[in-house]
KOLSE-789861 format. One record per residue (C-alpha): residue in three letters; residue number from 1; y, z, x. Coordinates in pm, 1 decimal. Example, Ala and Ser with C-alpha at 12.3 -4.5 7.8 and 13.67 -1.06 7.14 Angstrom:
BEGIN
+------+------+----------+----------+----------+
| migu | roke |       py |       pz |       px |
+------+------+----------+----------+----------+
|  ALA |    1 |   -450.0 |    780.0 |   1230.0 |
|  SER |    2 |   -106.0 |    714.0 |   1367.0 |
+------+------+----------+----------+----------+
***
This chain:
BEGIN
+------+------+----------+----------+----------+
| migu | roke |       py |       pz |       px |
+------+------+----------+----------+----------+
|  MET |    1 |   1379.1 |   1378.6 |  -1601.5 |
|  ARG |    2 |   1435.5 |   1351.2 |  -1261.7 |
|  PRO |    3 |   1722.8 |   1183.4 |  -1165.7 |
|  ALA |    4 |   1633.8 |    836.6 |  -1058.6 |
|  ALA |    5 |   1673.4 |    792.1 |   -619.7 |
|  LYS |    6 |   1893.5 |    558.8 |   -497.7 |
|  GLN |    7 |   1781.8 |    251.9 |   -550.8 |
|  ARG |    8 |   1713.8 |     49.7 |   -187.7 |
|  GLU |    9 |   1877.9 |   -261.5 |   -101.2 |
|  ARG |   10 |   1737.8 |   -547.0 |   -330.4 |
|  PRO |   11 |   1598.8 |   -843.0 |    -70.3 |
|  ASP |   12 |   1763.4 |  -1187.4 |    -97.2 |
|  SER |   13 |   1496.1 |  -1398.7 |   -356.3 |
|  GLY |   14 |   1669.1 |  -1710.2 |   -432.8 |
|  GLU |   15 |   1871.7 |  -1864.6 |   -707.6 |
|  ASP |   16 |   1548.6 |  -1948.5 |   -920.9 |
|  HIS |   17 |   1392.5 |  -1591.1 |   -906.9 |
|  GLN |   18 |   1478.4 |  -1402.9 |  -1225.0 |
|  MET |   19 |   1493.4 |  -1032.8 |  -1186.6 |
|  ALA |   20 |   1355.4 |   -820.0 |  -1491.3 |
|  LYS |   21 |   1335.7 |   -477.3 |  -1596.4 |
|  VAL |   22 |    964.3 |   -383.1 |  -1594.2 |
|  ALA |   23 |    823.1 |    -38.2 |  -1619.3 |
|  PHE |   24 |    511.2 |     58.9 |  -1472.8 |
|  LEU |   25 |    250.0 |    288.0 |  -1643.7 |
|  GLY |   26 |     -0.5 |    460.3 |  -1387.0 |
|  LEU |   27 |     33.3 |    504.2 |  -1005.0 |
|  GLY |   28 |   -281.3 |    545.6 |   -849.3 |
|  VAL |   29 |   -416.4 |    383.1 |   -562.4 |
|  MET |   30 |   -391.6 |     62.1 |   -714.5 |
|  GLY |   31 |    -86.9 |     73.9 |   -920.5 |
|  TYR |   32 |    134.7 |    228.4 |   -677.1 |
|  PRO |   33 |    194.1 |    -34.8 |   -406.0 |
|  MET |   34 |    130.8 |   -286.1 |   -687.3 |
|  ALA |   35 |    462.6 |   -139.6 |   -827.3 |
|  GLY |   36 |    640.3 |   -105.7 |   -536.0 |
|  HIS |   37 |    621.6 |   -458.6 |   -489.5 |
|  LEU |   38 |    823.3 |   -535.8 |   -780.0 |
|  GLN |   39 |   1075.1 |   -277.3 |   -684.5 |
|  ALA |   40 |   1085.7 |   -487.3 |   -303.1 |
|  ALA |   41 |   1112.9 |   -798.6 |   -497.3 |
|  GLY |   42 |   1441.0 |   -698.3 |   -658.8 |
|  HIS |   43 |   1280.0 |   -599.8 |  -1018.9 |
|  GLU |   44 |   1472.8 |   -291.5 |  -1196.3 |
|  VAL |   45 |   1108.8 |    -81.1 |  -1198.5 |
|  THR |   46 |   1102.9 |    195.7 |  -1401.4 |
|  VAL |   47 |    731.1 |    415.5 |  -1330.5 |
|  TYR |   48 |    561.6 |    681.2 |  -1564.6 |
|  ASN |   49 |    217.7 |    889.6 |  -1431.8 |
|  ARG |   50 |     55.0 |   1149.8 |  -1552.2 |
|  THR |   51 |     79.9 |   1359.6 |  -1301.1 |
|  ALA |   52 |    459.8 |   1368.9 |  -1229.3 |
|  ALA |   53 |    425.3 |   1436.6 |   -862.4 |
|  LYS |   54 |    305.9 |   1082.6 |   -798.1 |
|  ALA |   55 |    615.1 |    907.0 |   -980.9 |
|  GLU |   56 |    835.1 |   1156.7 |   -805.3 |
|  ALA |   57 |    697.2 |   1051.6 |   -461.7 |
|  TRP |   58 |    723.3 |    672.4 |   -594.2 |
|  VAL |   59 |   1081.5 |    693.8 |   -632.8 |
|  GLU |   60 |   1170.6 |    861.4 |   -335.0 |
|  GLN |   61 |    949.9 |    615.8 |   -135.7 |
|  HIS |   62 |   1078.5 |    302.9 |   -319.8 |
|  GLY |   63 |   1410.9 |    381.4 |   -526.2 |
|  GLY |   64 |   1385.8 |    274.2 |   -873.2 |
|  ALA |   65 |   1365.6 |    537.3 |  -1178.3 |
|  MET |   66 |   1095.6 |    750.2 |  -1311.2 |
|  ALA |   67 |   1026.7 |    849.8 |  -1701.8 |
|  MET |   68 |    833.5 |   1139.1 |  -1824.9 |
|  THR |   69 |    614.2 |    969.0 |  -2100.7 |
|  PRO |   70 |    524.8 |    608.8 |  -2158.8 |
|  GLU |   71 |    775.5 |    590.5 |  -2450.3 |
|  GLN |   72 |   1114.9 |    644.6 |  -2232.9 |
|  ALA |   73 |    938.9 |    441.8 |  -1919.3 |
|  VAL |   74 |    941.2 |    127.8 |  -2143.1 |
|  GLN |   75 |   1310.8 |    155.5 |  -2279.5 |
|  GLY |   76 |   1442.6 |   -156.9 |  -2293.1 |
|  ALA |   77 |   1196.9 |   -319.8 |  -2060.6 |
|  GLU |   78 |   1082.2 |   -689.9 |  -2051.1 |
|  PHE |   79 |    773.0 |   -631.2 |  -1942.8 |
|  VAL |   80 |    562.0 |   -281.4 |  -1930.4 |
|  LYS |   81 |    280.1 |   -325.8 |  -1653.7 |
|  ALA |   82 |    -66.3 |    -68.2 |  -1714.1 |
|  CYS |   83 |   -287.5 |     18.0 |  -1405.8 |
|  VAL |   84 |   -454.1 |    335.4 |  -1605.5 |
|  GLY |   85 |   -831.1 |    443.1 |  -1562.1 |
|  ASN |   86 |  -1080.6 |    384.1 |  -1884.4 |
|  ASP |   87 |  -1044.7 |    301.2 |  -2254.0 |
|  ASP |   88 |   -909.2 |    603.7 |  -2345.0 |
|  ASP |   89 |   -661.6 |    633.0 |  -2121.7 |
|  LEU |   90 |   -532.0 |    252.9 |  -2202.4 |
|  ARG |   91 |   -500.7 |    354.3 |  -2570.5 |
|  MET |   92 |   -365.9 |    712.5 |  -2539.2 |
|  ILE |   93 |    -35.1 |    513.1 |  -2320.1 |
|  CYS |   94 |    -33.1 |    277.0 |  -2570.1 |
|  THR |   95 |    -43.9 |    382.2 |  -2914.7 |
|  GLY |   96 |    -92.1 |    757.6 |  -2826.3 |
|  GLU |   97 |    163.5 |   1010.8 |  -2915.7 |
|  SER |   98 |    501.4 |    919.8 |  -2660.8 |
|  GLY |   99 |    274.9 |    626.2 |  -2642.6 |
|  ALA |  100 |    465.6 |    277.6 |  -2492.6 |
|  PHE |  101 |    387.9 |     49.8 |  -2790.6 |
|  GLY |  102 |    663.6 |    339.4 |  -2977.8 |
|  GLY |  103 |    920.2 |    221.4 |  -2766.7 |
|  MET |  104 |    875.5 |   -116.6 |  -2650.6 |
|  SER |  105 |   1125.8 |   -430.4 |  -2790.0 |
|  LYS |  106 |   1007.0 |   -691.1 |  -2967.3 |
|  GLY |  107 |    926.5 |   -984.2 |  -2769.8 |
|  ALA |  108 |    834.2 |   -723.8 |  -2491.3 |
|  ILE |  109 |    497.2 |   -810.1 |  -2284.2 |
|  PHE |  110 |    234.9 |   -509.7 |  -2175.0 |
|  VAL |  111 |     12.8 |   -663.7 |  -1941.3 |
|  ASP |  112 |   -317.7 |   -490.0 |  -1880.3 |
|  HIS |  113 |   -412.8 |   -451.0 |  -1508.9 |
|  THR |  114 |   -652.9 |   -165.8 |  -1577.0 |
|  THR |  115 |  -1081.1 |   -265.7 |  -1638.4 |
|  VAL |  116 |  -1184.2 |   -229.7 |  -1955.5 |
|  SER |  117 |  -1371.5 |   -289.6 |  -2249.3 |
|  ALA |  118 |  -1301.9 |   -639.7 |  -2420.9 |
|  LYS |  119 |  -1333.7 |   -435.8 |  -2724.8 |
|  VAL |  120 |  -1015.4 |   -178.8 |  -2669.0 |
|  THR |  121 |   -833.8 |   -507.4 |  -2495.9 |
|  ARG |  122 |   -837.4 |   -693.5 |  -2859.8 |
|  GLU |  123 |   -821.0 |   -317.2 |  -3030.8 |
|  LEU |  124 |   -473.3 |   -341.8 |  -2883.2 |
|  TYR |  125 |   -369.5 |   -680.4 |  -2853.1 |
|  ASP |  126 |   -418.7 |   -710.1 |  -3256.3 |
|  ALA |  127 |   -163.2 |   -361.1 |  -3248.6 |
|  ALA |  128 |     85.7 |   -526.2 |  -3031.8 |
|  ALA |  129 |     65.9 |   -828.5 |  -3221.4 |
|  ALA |  130 |    184.1 |   -619.0 |  -3520.2 |
|  GLN |  131 |    482.5 |   -528.7 |  -3371.2 |
|  GLY |  132 |    609.5 |   -813.0 |  -3249.4 |
|  ILE |  133 |    437.2 |   -729.0 |  -2892.7 |
|  ASP |  134 |    276.1 |  -1002.2 |  -2670.9 |
|  PHE |  135 |    -56.8 |   -794.4 |  -2485.7 |
|  VAL |  136 |   -174.9 |   -958.0 |  -2200.1 |
|  ASP |  137 |   -498.9 |   -890.0 |  -2085.1 |
|  ALA |  138 |   -479.6 |   -842.7 |  -1673.4 |
|  PRO |  139 |   -766.7 |   -687.0 |  -1473.3 |
|  ILE |  140 |   -715.6 |   -714.7 |  -1081.9 |
|  SER |  141 |   -982.9 |   -789.5 |   -787.5 |
|  GLY |  142 |   -909.5 |   -689.4 |   -444.5 |
|  GLY |  143 |   -920.1 |   -327.9 |   -371.6 |
|  GLN |  144 |   -694.7 |   -143.8 |   -248.5 |
|  ALA |  145 |   -569.5 |   -338.3 |     77.3 |
|  GLY |  146 |   -529.7 |   -622.9 |   -208.7 |
|  ALA |  147 |   -295.4 |   -422.2 |   -393.5 |
|  GLU |  148 |   -109.6 |   -269.9 |    -78.8 |
|  ASN |  149 |    -90.9 |   -631.3 |     98.0 |
|  GLY |  150 |      2.2 |   -790.3 |   -213.4 |
|  VAL |  151 |   -284.0 |  -1061.2 |   -253.0 |
|  LEU |  152 |   -491.0 |   -944.7 |   -544.3 |
|  SER |  153 |   -652.0 |  -1178.6 |   -764.5 |
|  ILE |  154 |   -546.9 |  -1128.5 |  -1118.4 |
|  MET |  155 |   -763.5 |  -1313.1 |  -1428.2 |
|  CYS |  156 |   -593.9 |  -1328.0 |  -1739.4 |
|  GLY |  157 |   -654.6 |  -1354.1 |  -2145.8 |
|  GLY |  158 |   -415.6 |  -1361.7 |  -2391.9 |
|  ASP |  159 |   -116.1 |  -1621.6 |  -2548.7 |
|  GLN |  160 |    -81.1 |  -1919.0 |  -2324.0 |
|  ALA |  161 |    344.2 |  -1858.9 |  -2423.5 |
|  ALA |  162 |    330.4 |  -1494.4 |  -2271.8 |
|  TYR |  163 |     98.5 |  -1534.4 |  -2025.1 |
|  ASP |  164 |    325.4 |  -1853.9 |  -1865.1 |
|  LYS |  165 |    645.3 |  -1540.8 |  -1882.1 |
|  ALA |  166 |    469.1 |  -1264.3 |  -1715.7 |
|  GLU |  167 |    296.2 |  -1531.8 |  -1428.9 |
|  PRO |  168 |    612.1 |  -1499.2 |  -1209.0 |
|  VAL |  169 |    625.8 |  -1160.1 |  -1175.4 |
|  MET |  170 |    279.0 |  -1083.8 |  -1119.8 |
|  GLN |  171 |    257.2 |  -1350.1 |   -860.4 |
|  VAL |  172 |    485.7 |  -1051.1 |   -671.2 |
|  TYR |  173 |    161.9 |   -900.6 |   -604.3 |
|  SER |  174 |   -148.9 |  -1176.2 |   -642.7 |
|  LYS |  175 |   -260.1 |  -1463.6 |   -438.5 |
|  VAL |  176 |   -445.0 |  -1591.7 |   -736.0 |
|  CYS |  177 |   -336.7 |  -1544.9 |  -1129.7 |
|  ARG |  178 |   -529.4 |  -1727.6 |  -1394.3 |
|  ARG |  179 |   -526.3 |  -1758.2 |  -1772.4 |
|  ILE |  180 |   -860.1 |  -1778.7 |  -1838.0 |
|  GLY |  181 |   -875.2 |  -1809.4 |  -2251.6 |
|  ASP |  182 |   -806.3 |  -1616.3 |  -2540.9 |
|  SER |  183 |   -777.4 |  -1190.1 |  -2526.5 |
|  GLY |  184 |  -1006.6 |  -1041.0 |  -2402.1 |
|  ALA |  185 |  -1124.5 |  -1332.3 |  -2159.0 |
|  GLY |  186 |   -979.9 |  -1146.5 |  -1868.9 |
|  GLN |  187 |  -1154.5 |   -852.9 |  -1897.6 |
|  MET |  188 |  -1505.8 |  -1097.1 |  -1942.9 |
|  THR |  189 |  -1389.5 |  -1212.9 |  -1629.2 |
|  LYS |  190 |  -1378.8 |   -913.7 |  -1467.2 |
|  MET |  191 |  -1701.9 |   -846.4 |  -1609.0 |
|  CYS |  192 |  -1824.4 |  -1119.5 |  -1401.0 |
|  ASN |  193 |  -1657.0 |  -1009.2 |  -1040.8 |
|  GLN |  194 |  -1862.6 |   -674.8 |  -1096.2 |
|  ILE |  195 |  -2208.6 |   -817.3 |  -1211.6 |
|  ALA |  196 |  -2142.4 |  -1042.3 |   -839.2 |
|  ILE |  197 |  -2037.9 |   -746.4 |   -661.3 |
|  ALA |  198 |  -2320.6 |   -551.7 |   -754.7 |
|  GLY |  199 |  -2601.7 |   -777.7 |   -687.0 |
|  VAL |  200 |  -2423.4 |   -853.9 |   -297.8 |
|  VAL |  201 |  -2340.5 |   -496.5 |   -211.5 |
|  GLN |  202 |  -2764.6 |   -404.3 |   -327.6 |
|  GLY |  203 |  -2882.9 |   -758.7 |    -73.7 |
|  LEU |  204 |  -2630.8 |   -641.1 |    218.0 |
|  SER |  205 |  -2712.6 |   -264.7 |    189.7 |
|  GLU |  206 |  -3127.8 |   -402.9 |    228.4 |
|  ALA |  207 |  -3026.5 |   -657.2 |    530.8 |
|  ILE |  208 |  -2828.3 |   -370.3 |    717.7 |
|  HIS |  209 |  -3114.3 |   -111.0 |    657.0 |
|  PHE |  210 |  -3398.9 |   -356.0 |    719.4 |
|  ALA |  211 |  -3150.2 |   -455.6 |   1032.3 |
|  GLU |  212 |  -3168.8 |    -43.2 |   1117.9 |
|  LYS |  213 |  -3565.8 |    -19.1 |   1062.3 |
|  ALA |  214 |  -3610.7 |   -382.1 |   1289.0 |
|  GLY |  215 |  -3436.8 |   -176.5 |   1576.1 |
|  LEU |  216 |  -3166.7 |   -489.2 |   1608.8 |
|  ASP |  217 |  -2789.0 |   -441.3 |   1698.7 |
|  GLY |  218 |  -2663.7 |   -464.4 |   1321.6 |
|  ARG |  219 |  -2337.9 |   -581.8 |   1437.3 |
|  ALA |  220 |  -2475.0 |   -863.2 |   1638.1 |
|  VAL |  221 |  -2709.1 |   -942.2 |   1315.9 |
|  VAL |  222 |  -2382.5 |   -963.6 |   1056.2 |
|  GLU |  223 |  -2188.3 |  -1167.4 |   1361.1 |
|  VAL |  224 |  -2484.3 |  -1422.9 |   1309.7 |
|  ILE |  225 |  -2521.4 |  -1406.6 |    989.9 |
|  SER |  226 |  -2221.6 |  -1397.7 |    838.7 |
|  GLN |  227 |  -2092.9 |  -1778.4 |    957.5 |
|  GLY |  228 |  -2369.3 |  -1876.1 |    773.2 |
|  ALA |  229 |  -2457.9 |  -1883.7 |    390.7 |
|  ALA |  230 |  -2534.6 |  -1523.1 |    413.2 |
|  GLY |  231 |  -2179.6 |  -1468.5 |    476.6 |
|  SER |  232 |  -1905.4 |  -1279.9 |    209.3 |
|  TRP |  233 |  -1644.2 |  -1121.7 |    112.5 |
|  GLN |  234 |  -1821.3 |   -731.8 |    110.6 |
|  MET |  235 |  -2057.2 |   -877.4 |    467.5 |
|  VAL |  236 |  -1686.8 |   -923.1 |    677.3 |
|  ASN |  237 |  -1481.7 |   -647.6 |    551.2 |
|  ARG |  238 |  -1769.5 |   -347.7 |    474.5 |
|  HIS |  239 |  -2047.9 |   -380.4 |    715.9 |
|  GLU |  240 |  -1855.2 |   -196.5 |    980.9 |
|  THR |  241 |  -1841.0 |     99.0 |    790.4 |
|  MET |  242 |  -2106.4 |     86.2 |    630.4 |
|  LEU |  243 |  -2291.6 |     61.9 |    987.2 |
|  ASP |  244 |  -2077.1 |    400.9 |   1075.2 |
|  ASP |  245 |  -2219.2 |    575.3 |    749.5 |
|  HIS |  246 |  -1844.0 |    581.3 |    669.0 |
|  PHE |  247 |  -1776.9 |    573.3 |    279.5 |
|  ASP |  248 |  -1457.3 |    713.9 |    215.9 |
|  TYR |  249 |  -1277.6 |    276.4 |    153.0 |
|  GLY |  250 |  -1209.3 |    105.3 |   -111.1 |
|  PHE |  251 |  -1349.0 |    114.2 |   -477.1 |
|  ALA |  252 |  -1567.4 |    439.7 |   -535.8 |
|  VAL |  253 |  -1861.7 |    506.8 |   -690.1 |
|  ASP |  254 |  -1797.6 |    664.7 |  -1040.7 |
|  TRP |  255 |  -1536.2 |    333.3 |  -1118.1 |
|  MET |  256 |  -1802.9 |    109.4 |  -1024.3 |
|  ARG |  257 |  -2025.2 |    253.1 |  -1268.1 |
|  LYS |  258 |  -1819.8 |    292.2 |  -1560.6 |
|  ASP |  259 |  -1732.0 |    -86.4 |  -1478.6 |
|  LEU |  260 |  -2128.1 |   -163.3 |  -1498.3 |
|  GLY |  261 |  -2102.4 |     28.6 |  -1863.2 |
|  ILE |  262 |  -1859.0 |   -243.7 |  -1964.2 |
|  CYS |  263 |  -2089.2 |   -498.6 |  -1833.8 |
|  LEU |  264 |  -2399.3 |   -370.9 |  -1949.4 |
|  ASP |  265 |  -2219.0 |   -278.5 |  -2347.0 |
|  GLU |  266 |  -2130.0 |   -637.5 |  -2315.6 |
|  ALA |  267 |  -2433.5 |   -813.5 |  -2223.4 |
|  ASN |  268 |  -2624.5 |   -604.8 |  -2539.7 |
|  GLU |  269 |  -2385.1 |   -771.2 |  -2785.6 |
|  ASN |  270 |  -2363.6 |  -1163.2 |  -2618.6 |
|  GLY |  271 |  -2724.6 |  -1140.8 |  -2538.6 |
|  ALA |  272 |  -2658.9 |  -1187.8 |  -2164.5 |
|  SER |  273 |  -3009.5 |  -1074.0 |  -1948.9 |
|  LEU |  274 |  -2882.4 |   -861.5 |  -1650.5 |
|  PRO |  275 |  -3166.1 |   -740.2 |  -1482.6 |
|  VAL |  276 |  -3016.9 |   -689.1 |  -1151.9 |
|  THR |  277 |  -2701.6 |   -573.8 |  -1258.3 |
|  ALA |  278 |  -2892.0 |   -239.9 |  -1479.9 |
|  LEU |  279 |  -3121.7 |   -183.2 |  -1134.3 |
|  VAL |  280 |  -2775.7 |   -146.2 |   -912.3 |
|  ASP |  281 |  -2636.4 |     26.9 |  -1181.6 |
|  GLN |  282 |  -2911.3 |    281.5 |  -1140.9 |
|  PHE |  283 |  -2886.5 |    281.7 |   -758.8 |
|  TYR |  284 |  -2503.6 |    360.4 |   -796.1 |
|  LYS |  285 |  -2657.9 |    668.5 |  -1040.6 |
|  ASP |  286 |  -2829.6 |    786.2 |   -753.0 |
|  VAL |  287 |  -2555.8 |    779.7 |   -512.7 |
|  GLN |  288 |  -2368.9 |   1017.7 |   -750.2 |
|  LYS |  289 |  -2663.4 |   1242.4 |   -738.4 |
|  LEU |  290 |  -2633.4 |   1247.8 |   -353.9 |
|  GLY |  291 |  -2264.7 |   1388.3 |   -378.7 |
|  GLY |  292 |  -2070.7 |   1002.8 |   -366.3 |
|  GLY |  293 |  -1937.0 |    917.2 |   -653.4 |
|  ARG |  294 |  -1612.5 |    904.4 |   -481.7 |
|  TRP |  295 |  -1765.2 |    717.8 |   -180.3 |
|  ASP |  296 |  -1708.3 |    327.3 |   -174.6 |
|  THR |  297 |  -1908.1 |    122.2 |   -343.0 |
|  SER |  298 |  -2091.6 |     -4.7 |    -19.8 |
|  SER |  299 |  -2271.8 |    353.2 |     -6.4 |
|  LEU |  300 |  -2585.9 |    149.6 |   -189.6 |
|  ILE |  301 |  -2718.4 |    207.0 |    140.5 |
|  LYS |  302 |  -2689.9 |    587.1 |    187.2 |
|  ARG |  303 |  -2966.5 |    596.8 |    -87.9 |
|  LEU |  304 |  -3166.1 |    324.5 |    110.3 |
|  ARG |  305 |  -3124.6 |    589.0 |    403.7 |
|  ALA |  306 |  -3178.9 |    889.9 |    195.6 |
|  LEU |  307 |  -3514.8 |    789.7 |    124.8 |
|  ASP |  308 |  -3636.0 |    727.5 |    481.6 |
+------+------+----------+----------+----------+
***
C-alpha cells in the first residue's frame, strides 16, 4: 500500500460542521472530483480505485490516503461512498472478496452514488442491515461539470435516520439532496431522470437537424427558442457542441444505454409504458454502431446526420 501523501491544511469550516472519516470507492469522472470536495471540506478521506494509479494521482493532488482494497479503505470510516460502473461492480466492492462490508464498523453508513438497478440496491440494503450497517441509495445527476463544481442533484432512498446522518456530508458536492422514500426510491427517481433526458435529447437533436436542413443559423434559432417553452438544460449546455459536431464531453452513450436498460427492465416489472424511451434506446444503439459508444449522449444528432 502506497503511503499517504501529506494532507493539505484543512479550511476553516465553522464550529457546527462536523468532520468525518470517509472512504470513497471509485474514482471515475464523477467520483474523483466528489472525493476531492470531501477532502477540501476537511473530511478525512481514504480512496480506493480498481486502477491504483488513479488513486495515487488523487492522493498526490488532494492529500488524504489510499488503500488497495475496499475492505482496507473502509476501516474505521463513518461513511463509505461508492461511485462505480454497474450492478456487478457494486456487488463486487460491497460483498466480493475484500469487499467493503467485510471491513465496515456497525453503525457505519454506505452511500451508493452509482446508477444501478433497484433490485441490487434492495439486495445490498438487506445484506448491510444483517451486519448492522446502513445503506442509502443516492444516485446523482449533473454530469462531470456538476461533480467538478460541486452542484450535483442527489436523489436518495433508504431509512430516514441514515439519510439524516449522511445528508450533511453529501451537501459538500450537491446543490440539492433529497430523500424520496425507502430503499430503491433513489434509483427509481434516477430512472425518471434518464427517461426524461432521453426524450429531450432526441427532440433537441431533431430540432437542430431540422434547422440545419432548413438553412437556418442554428445558434440564432437556439438563442430564441431557449428563452421560451422549448428551453432545457440540454439545450443550453449542449447545443453549441452539437452544432460543432463535437461529442467528447459529458455522459457517454454506453453508460446511457446501461441506464435505459435498467429503466426498461423496471418498466417490464411495474407495467409502465415507455415507448419513447425504448425507441431512443435503439437510436443510441445506432450511435454505438457508428463507433460512438464513448461519445456524449447529445450525439443522437450524429445518427440523423448519418441518414442524410
